[in-house]
C-alpha positions in Angstrom: 48.9 107.4 55.7 52.6 107.4 56.8 53.6 109.4 53.7 51.0 112.0 54.4 52.2 112.4 58.0 55.8 112.6 56.8 54.9 115.3 54.3 53.0 117.3 56.8 55.9 117.1 59.3 58.3 118.2 56.5 56.1 121.1 55.6 55.9 122.1 59.3 59.7 122.0 59.6 60.2 124.1 56.5 57.5 126.6 57.7 59.3 127.0 61.1 62.7 127.4 59.3 61.3 130.1 57.0 59.7 131.9 59.9 62.9 131.9 62.0 65.2 132.9 59.0 62.9 135.6 57.6 64.1 138.5 60.0 67.8 137.5 59.4 67.4 137.4 55.6 65.1 140.4 55.4 65.6 142.7 58.4 62.9 145.3 59.0 64.4 148.7 58.0 63.6 151.5 60.5 65.2 154.2 58.2 66.7 154.1 54.8 69.0 156.8 53.5 68.2 158.1 50.0 70.4 157.0 47.1 73.0 159.6 46.0 72.8 160.0 42.2 76.3 161.4 42.1 77.9 158.4 43.9 80.3 156.3 41.9 81.8 153.6 44.2 84.0 152.4 41.4 86.0 155.6 41.6 86.1 156.2 45.3 84.2 156.4 48.6 80.6 157.6 48.7 78.5 159.0 51.6 74.8 158.4 52.3 73.0 160.8 54.6 70.0 159.9 56.7 67.0 162.3 56.7 67.0 162.0 60.5 70.7 162.9 60.8 73.9 161.1 60.5 75.8 159.6 57.6 77.6 156.4 56.4 80.6 156.5 54.2 81.4 153.3 52.1 84.7 152.6 50.3 85.3 149.4 48.3 88.7 148.4 47.0 90.2 147.7 44.6 88.8 150.5 42.5 86.5 149.5 39.7 84.9 146.8 41.9 85.9 143.6 40.0 83.8 140.5 40.3 85.1 137.2 41.6 88.0 139.0 43.4 88.3 139.9 47.1 87.0 143.3 48.0 88.0 145.3 51.0 85.1 147.2 52.6 85.7 150.3 54.7 82.7 151.9 56.5 82.8 155.1 58.5 79.8 156.4 60.6 79.2 160.0 61.6 76.7 161.3 64.1 75.0 157.9 64.6 74.5 155.8 67.6 76.9 152.9 68.1 75.4 149.8 66.3 75.1 146.4 67.9 76.5 145.0 64.6 77.2 146.2 61.1 76.8 144.2 57.9 77.3 144.9 54.2 74.7 143.3 52.0 75.1 143.0 48.2 71.9 142.6 46.1 71.5 142.4 42.4 69.2 145.2 41.2 68.4 143.8 37.7 68.8 140.1 38.6 68.5 138.2 41.9 72.0 137.0 42.8 71.1 135.3 46.1 72.2 136.0 49.6 75.5 137.9 49.9 75.9 139.6 53.2 79.1 139.9 55.2 79.7 141.1 58.8 82.0 144.0 59.3 84.1 144.4 62.4 85.2 147.6 64.3 88.6 148.7 63.1 91.0 149.0 66.1 88.0 149.1 68.5 86.7 152.3 66.9 82.8 152.3 67.1 82.7 154.6 64.0 85.0 152.6 61.7 84.2 149.1 60.4 86.0 146.9 57.9 85.6 143.5 56.2 86.1 141.5 53.1 83.5 140.5 50.5 83.3 139.2 46.9 80.8 139.7 44.1 79.9 136.7 42.0 80.2 136.8 38.2 76.8 137.3 36.6 75.7 135.7 33.3 74.7 139.2 32.1 77.4 141.3 30.5 76.5 144.3 32.8 75.1 144.0 36.3 73.7 146.7 38.5 74.3 146.1 42.2 73.1 147.7 45.4 75.5 147.5 48.4 73.6 148.2 51.6 75.3 149.0 54.8 73.0 147.7 57.5 73.4 149.2 61.0 71.6 147.1 63.6 70.5 149.3 66.5 68.4 148.3 69.5 65.4 150.2 68.2 65.7 149.1 64.5 68.0 148.7 61.5 69.3 151.6 59.4 70.1 151.0 55.7 72.5 153.1 53.7 72.2 152.0 50.0 74.9 152.5 47.3 74.5 151.5 43.7 77.2 150.6 41.2 77.5 148.6 37.9 79.9 145.8 37.2 80.9 144.3 33.8 81.6 140.5 33.4 85.3 139.8 32.9 86.0 139.7 29.2 82.8 141.8 28.3 82.7 145.3 26.9 82.8 148.7 28.5 81.5 149.3 32.1 77.9 150.3 32.5 74.6 148.9 33.8 71.3 147.9 32.4 
């Protein structure tokens, strides 16, 4: 009987933890900018435009976006309200690579310019397709600006994505 009570208590604790963590891990998106098919973040900055107005420009350095090396992220906002916080979320498109989200901070106090550091893990696949999402947390919802790019495992063949 004691084991049953302990199991029920453990299940309740896990349930509460999942319930509390869900909005942090998977924020409700109020508006998502469409993907730009001409964007290639490996070669330079890209801009995502929201249908309701405003845009987000993302630049990742070093060029080529290597895995397992520090990346400098630079985000610029145009014609958007000042967010409460800005995050950069990396998600594997063709394979779940786990939680990889970093907070960005205002550059020199500028509410339209955010910077931070990130790192992509090495994938077991030779080529990996990633989606970097700039998340703008506003009082009335979260805006998401997606950017897709491929990486190639160090020592693997030419760049590309599945």
